[in-house]
C-alpha positions, 0 to 999 in steps of 0.5 A: 586739325592735321594742318596745324599739325603739320605746320601748314597754320600760323595764325589762328583766330577762334572765338570760342562759342560752346562750352565743355572740353569737348567743342571744336573750339577747344580741340583747335586752342589745345592743338594751337598750344600744343604746336606753338601757334598764336591765337586770337580768341576775340573779336576785337583782337581779330579786327586788331591783327587783321587791320595790324596786317593790312597795314603792314602790307601798305609799307615797309616795318622799320626798326628804330632805336629804343632809349633806355632810361635810368630811374634815379 
C-alpha cells in the first residue's frame, strides 16, 4: 500500500479471490482508484497487457493520423 501511495507503482494486476470489503484485493483496488493507478482484474486482461508490453518493447511505436469520416 505504501508503494501505491508513494507513486512507486505504475500498473496493478490484481485478480480478486476473496469476498468482502476487508480482503486485501479490495484494499489494493481501493488504493489504486484513490491514487489513479491503472488496474487489471482478470487473467485474460493481464495476459493481453503483458503481450502488448512485450510487443511494444520489440519495436518503436508509431503514431498514424486517423481519418475522420462524415456521415450523411
